[in-house]
N, C-alpha and C positions, 0 to 999 in steps of 0.2 A: 224653437229660437226665445226662448225666454228672458234674458237678460243679452240682450247683443251687446257686441264688444261697441261703444261709439268714442270715436279718435275727438280731442278737441283740439286745433290745433294753435300750437303754446309757442308761438314768434314773437308774439305782442300782444295788448290787452287785456279782457279780463275772464282770463282763464282757469281760476279757480270756483269762481260762482258759476261758469257754468260744467265744470268736474261735477259741484256739490247739485244743481238742478237737476242734471241726468241721473246722478245715483239715486235722487230724493222718483223718479220718473220710472226707475225699475232696471237700467242699462246699466252694464259696466263702462263709466267711461277712462279712458289714457290718454295722457299727454302724447301728442304726435309735433315732431320738425322735422323727423328726415324720412324723405321715400321710402325706407322700408319698410320705417314704421305704420307706414299708408297702407301695406297689405295687410295687416292685420287686425284690419278695423274693419266691422260690416256697415259702419256710416259716419263723418266728424260734418262737426258742428266748426264754424271758424267767425271768434269770437268777436266782437266790439272791438275797437282801437281807432288805427290812425290806421288807415285804411293805402295810405302813401304808404307808410312804414312795413305792414306787415305785406304786400307788392312785394317792395327791395329785399326784405329776409327772407320770401318765399324763394325769389330768384340766387340770392347770396347760400342760399341753403341747400340748392339744387332739387328742391319739391316742387317747384310749380310748371312743371310737366308732369311730374305724377299725378300733379294734382288733376291737371287737365283731362289727364288721360284716364281717370277713373270714373271723374264727377259726367262723363260723354260716355266711359262705359256701364254707365247705368246709380254707380254708388249715389248713396243717397247724403242728400247736403243740406246742413243750416244755418244762413250766416244772419249775425243779426247787428244790424249797426252797419261797424265797416265789413262783416259777412255779410250784408247785403249789396254791399259795391263791390266786392270781390268776384260775386255769382253772375251779376251783370254785366250781359254782349257788350253793352257800352255805356262806358261815363260820358256826360253830356263834359264835363269840364275840368279832367283828369289833368294831375299833377304830372310836370315832367319825366318821364320815366313808370309812368304809375300802369300798370297790367292788370288784368282781371285774369280769374278762371273762367268766368263765364259760365253758362249753359241754361241761363233765364234770359229769355228773349224780351229785355227791356233796358232802356234807356235810365240811368239816376243821373239823383242833381246832388254834390254832395256838399253838406253841409246846409240842405236846405230848410230848415227852419233857425237858421242861427247859429250864433257862436256860444261855448260854451256856456257863459254868464245869460241865455238865453235858454236855458235847458230848461224842461217842466216838463209835469207827468200829466196823464190822462187815459181815462175811460173807452176803452177803444172797442166796437164789437166785431169778432174775430169769427165769420163761418169757419164751419167744423172744430170749435171749440166750444163745447158745450159750459153752462155752472153760467152762463151772465159776462159782462166782457171783461177783459183785462186790462190791469192797469199799465199802458206803461209807460214807462221811462222814454223818453228822447232827451240824448245829449247829441249837441252836434249832429243830429242826427239827417238822414238823407230825405229823400222823398224818390218817387217813381214816377219823373214826366211822361212813358210811354210805355206800352207793355203792346207785346204781338199776340197772335191768334192764340196762339201755344199756353200762352201765359194766364191762371186765373188770380185774379184778386182776391184776398181774402177778407180786405181790410183796407177805411179808407179813414183820411184826418183832413181837416180841412181841402178836401176836394181832390185830396191823392192821396193814390195807393199810397200804403205803408207797410201791410203785407201779404204775398204774393207765391202764388207757387206754381211750379211747371214740374209735372213729372215725380219724381223722387225727389227734386228740391224745393226746400222751403226758405223767403227771406221775410225777416219784419227789418224794419227799420227801428225800433223800439229794441230794448233790451228787457226781456220778460224774466233773466237769469236773475237782475236784482232785486225784483218784489219779495221774492217767497212763494209764488205765485208758479208753478210749475205746469201748467195746462200747456203751452205750447210744446215743452220741452217734452210730454209725454206722447202730442199729437206725432212729434218727429219722432222717440220713439218706437212708434205704435205703424210708423213709417219705413221705416228700416228695419221692424219685424217683417212687414208685407211683404218686402221683397227680396226675402231670404226662404 
């Protein structure tokens, strides 16, 4: 599988930026909105945006159950920012009616680094990504409060895990799709190749 077909969950959030980053990383990216579109992808990116909105739209569009099925069956998935929240088994402070896909044994705190006007960029040393630190763009970013034994922390910032991997699942609290550095997307693309 040279150029794997990787979906980007296109319900809300920075979908275009992920499509461009995946293309640059050697994948064939497609938008995914409906349950049947999930069947055509080898992996899935869950973009940054508003995790509560993405959760509610996933239920409205009838795709939430299929997302859970595919992820629990081993489909590789990568979530950035709100996507990290969507892949968490538990949210510390969920909004009313907010659901997750789950899959990574971690508890996340929404908006942990502060509000929109407290957004920042920082160099983040990330295991499994070669060539020096990645530029982390943190926008109303979550952090990981705790992880279970199966979840591996790949990066920390300010004492909190901000990049986690568990099997075929990858999550970052920051937005690598906004930087022009495609190494995190290349890592995920390689994970998708290895899974098939």
